[in-house]
C-alpha positions as CSV (number, residue, x, y, z in Angstrom):
1,M,-27.8,8.2,5.5
2,V,-28.3,8.9,1.8
3,F,-26.8,7.7,-1.1
4,R,-26.6,9.1,-4.2
5,I,-24.4,9.2,-8.1
6,L,-23.7,10.9,-11.6
7,A,-23.2,13.7,-13.7
8,L,-21.6,17.1,-15.7
9,A,-19.4,19.9,-16.2
10,L,-16.3,21.8,-15.3
11,F,-15.7,24.5,-13.3
12,L,-11.7,25.2,-13.0
13,V,-11.6,28.5,-11.8
14,V,-8.5,30.2,-10.3
15,L,-8.8,30.7,-6.5
16,S,-6.7,33.9,-4.9
17,V,-4.9,32.4,-2.0
18,S,-3.2,34.1,0.8
19,A,0.5,33.5,1.5
20,G,1.0,30.2,3.0
21,E,-2.5,28.8,1.7
22,A,-2.2,26.4,-1.4
23,G,-2.9,26.5,-4.8
24,D,-4.4,27.2,-8.3
25,A,-7.7,25.7,-9.3
26,A,-5.7,22.7,-10.6
27,S,-5.1,21.8,-7.0
28,V,-8.4,22.8,-5.6
29,F,-10.0,20.7,-8.4
30,P,-7.8,17.4,-9.0
31,A,-11.1,16.0,-10.3
32,S,-13.0,16.7,-13.0
33,A,-16.7,17.1,-13.4
34,G,-18.3,14.1,-15.1
35,E,-16.2,11.3,-13.5
36,Q,-17.6,8.3,-11.9
37,E,-15.8,7.1,-8.8
38,T,-16.9,4.7,-6.3
39,L,-17.5,4.1,-2.6
40,T,-17.9,0.8,-1.6
41,F,-17.8,-0.7,2.4
42,D,-13.9,-1.8,1.6
43,P,-12.0,0.7,1.4
44,A,-9.5,-1.5,-1.4
45,T,-12.6,-1.3,-3.8
46,S,-13.6,1.9,-3.4
47,S,-12.2,4.5,-6.0
48,S,-10.7,7.7,-3.3
49,R,-7.0,6.9,-2.3
50,C,-7.3,9.9,-0.1
51,I,-10.0,8.9,2.1
52,G,-9.0,9.7,5.8
53,N,-6.6,12.6,3.9
54,P,-9.0,15.6,3.4
55,V,-6.3,17.2,1.0
56,T,-8.7,18.8,-1.5
57,P,-12.4,19.7,-1.7
58,L,-13.3,16.3,-3.2
59,C,-11.2,14.2,-0.7
60,A,-13.0,16.3,1.9
61,V,-16.5,15.2,0.7
62,E,-15.3,11.5,0.0
63,T,-13.7,11.5,3.9
64,Y,-17.3,12.6,4.7
65,E,-19.1,10.1,2.8
66,A,-16.9,7.5,4.2
67,C,-16.9,8.3,7.7
68,Y,-21.0,7.3,7.9
69,L,-20.5,4.5,5.7
70,W,-17.4,2.8,7.0
71,V,-18.1,4.3,10.9
72,D,-14.5,4.4,11.0
73,K,-13.0,6.7,13.8
74,K,-10.0,7.1,12.2
75,V,-11.6,8.7,8.9
76,C,-14.4,10.1,10.8
77,A,-11.7,12.1,13.1
78,A,-10.4,14.0,9.9
79,M,-13.8,15.2,9.6
80,G,-14.4,16.3,12.9
81,I,-17.1,14.0,13.7
82,D,-17.6,11.2,16.4
83,P,-18.8,8.6,15.3
84,A,-20.1,7.5,18.6
85,T,-22.5,10.0,18.6
86,F,-24.3,7.7,15.6
87,T,-27.9,6.3,16.3
88,F,-27.6,4.2,13.4
89,T,-26.4,0.6,12.8
90,T,-25.3,-0.8,9.4
91,G,-27.2,-3.7,8.6
92,A,-25.6,-6.6,7.1
93,Y,-27.6,-5.8,3.9
94,F,-26.6,-2.6,3.4
95,K,-23.2,-3.4,3.1
96,L,-23.3,-6.0,0.1
97,G,-24.2,-2.3,-1.8
98,I,-21.6,0.0,-3.8
99,Y,-22.4,3.5,-4.0
100,H,-21.0,5.3,-7.5
101,Y,-21.0,9.3,-7.5
102,R,-20.2,12.0,-10.6
103,I,-19.2,15.5,-9.8
104,E,-21.9,17.7,-11.2
105,T,-20.6,20.8,-10.7
106,Q,-17.7,22.8,-8.4
107,K,-17.1,26.1,-7.9
108,V,-15.2,28.4,-5.8
109,I,-17.1,31.1,-3.9
110,D,-16.4,34.7,-4.3
111,A,-17.5,37.6,-2.6
112,E,-20.5,38.1,-5.6
113,D,-21.7,34.8,-4.6
114,V,-21.8,34.9,-0.8
115,A,-24.7,37.4,-1.7
116,L,-26.0,35.1,-4.2
117,V,-26.1,32.3,-1.3
118,A,-27.5,34.4,1.4
119,K,-30.6,33.9,-0.4
120,D,-30.6,30.9,0.9
121,L,-28.0,30.3,3.3
122,D,-27.5,32.8,6.4
123,K,-24.4,35.0,4.9
124,S,-22.2,33.8,8.2
125,K,-22.3,30.4,6.7
126,V,-20.1,30.8,3.4
127,S,-17.1,32.8,2.9
128,P,-14.7,33.9,0.0
129,G,-12.4,30.9,-0.9
130,D,-15.0,28.2,0.3
131,V,-15.9,25.6,-2.6
132,V,-19.1,24.0,-3.6
133,I,-19.4,20.8,-5.1
134,Q,-22.4,19.2,-6.1
135,L,-22.4,14.9,-6.2
136,R,-25.2,13.1,-8.1
137,W,-25.4,9.6,-6.2
138,E,-26.6,6.5,-7.3
139,S,-26.9,3.2,-5.1
140,C,-26.9,-0.4,-6.2
141,A,-27.9,-3.6,-3.7
142,P,-28.1,-6.9,-5.0
143,V,-31.8,-8.4,-5.6
144,D,-33.3,-9.3,-2.4
145,A,-34.5,-12.7,-3.8
146,C,-30.9,-13.6,-3.5
147,V,-29.8,-12.3,-0.3
148,F,-33.1,-13.9,1.4
149,E,-32.3,-17.0,-0.5
150,S,-28.6,-17.0,0.5
151,L,-29.8,-15.9,4.6
152,R,-31.8,-19.5,3.9
153,R,-29.0,-21.5,3.2
154,K,-27.2,-20.2,6.3
155,G,-30.3,-20.9,8.2
156,C,-30.9,-17.6,9.3
157,E,-34.7,-16.8,10.1
158,P,-37.1,-14.8,9.8
159,V,-34.6,-13.5,6.6
160,A,-36.3,-10.4,6.7
161,L,-34.9,-9.6,10.6
162,C,-31.4,-11.1,9.5
163,A,-31.0,-8.7,6.7
164,I,-31.2,-5.8,9.0
165,M,-28.9,-7.2,11.7
166,P,-25.1,-6.0,12.2
167,M,-22.5,-7.8,10.3
168,D,-20.0,-9.9,11.9
169,D,-17.4,-12.4,11.3
170,N,-20.3,-15.0,11.4
171,D,-21.8,-13.3,8.7
172,R,-18.9,-13.5,6.0
173,A,-21.0,-15.9,3.3
174,F,-24.5,-13.5,3.7
175,G,-25.5,-12.4,0.1
176,E,-22.8,-14.7,-1.7
177,G,-23.0,-15.2,-4.9
178,C,-25.7,-11.7,-5.3
179,P,-24.1,-8.6,-7.4
180,P,-25.3,-5.3,-6.8
181,T,-26.9,-4.9,-10.1
182,Q,-30.2,-2.9,-8.7
183,C,-29.3,0.5,-8.8
184,G,-31.2,3.9,-8.1
185,T,-30.1,7.5,-9.0
186,E,-31.1,10.2,-6.7
187,K,-33.3,12.8,-8.4
188,D,-31.5,15.8,-7.2
189,P,-27.6,15.8,-6.4
190,Q,-25.8,16.6,-2.9
191,T,-24.5,19.9,-2.4
192,Y,-21.4,20.5,0.0
193,L,-19.6,23.0,1.2
194,V,-16.6,23.1,1.9
195,R,-13.6,25.1,3.8
196,D,-9.8,25.1,4.2
197,I,-9.7,25.5,7.9
198,G,-5.5,25.3,8.4
199,G,-4.3,23.8,5.2
200,K,-7.0,20.7,5.7
201,W,-10.6,20.9,3.5
202,Q,-13.7,20.5,5.7
203,V,-16.9,20.0,4.8
204,V,-18.7,22.7,6.7
205,G,-22.2,22.3,5.3
206,W,-24.4,19.1,3.6
207,Y,-27.5,20.1,1.6
208,A,-30.4,17.6,-0.2
209,D,-32.0,19.7,-2.0
210,K,-31.6,23.0,-4.6
211,T,-29.7,25.5,-2.0
212,F,-26.8,26.5,-4.6
213,H,-28.9,27.1,-7.7
214,G,-29.5,29.5,-10.8
215,E,-27.3,32.9,-11.0
216,F,-24.3,31.2,-8.5
217,W,-23.6,28.7,-11.0
218,E,-23.5,31.8,-13.7
């Protein structure tokens, strides 16, 4: 899984909605571009209060990312994802990390945008009313030497192998006293295509490259 964070630029676009559909631009984009949020392995220390309840496009993106980070069945179910299909296990080392993210750009797709996006995507993958959000991610982890020393104190050898093993109740002291001060920001933002499906927003596309670019944002 890719980890991410940073940003600027606010797009508040009035969204045309049919009867029965929710809202105006403020309800679609309650968060402004440039605001930094945090996602950790602990819901209590994560910024979002709507993970698992995708009532806005950003809530859907946060739920989507938390699903892969927490491997939580209830959270994943809100995105229609079955964590039983995951082929990875999050090691103890990675659970020491924190992940910051900023909204870089956000936009409601209109009919003209569909034609622009078709240069990079099949037209069938986007529809007017869909929302595109770009987040820039920054991942922060403890310094390796500190973590390895904490493992040695626990009597775990070899430390490199212990660091990638799944965390359990015996690992509560793992990394104790090792703050996540080693940070790196991704070069390009992560792009999420989000759609209102039955009154709940769902992530229907995720792109690590610059799929939405240029005149699409103008």
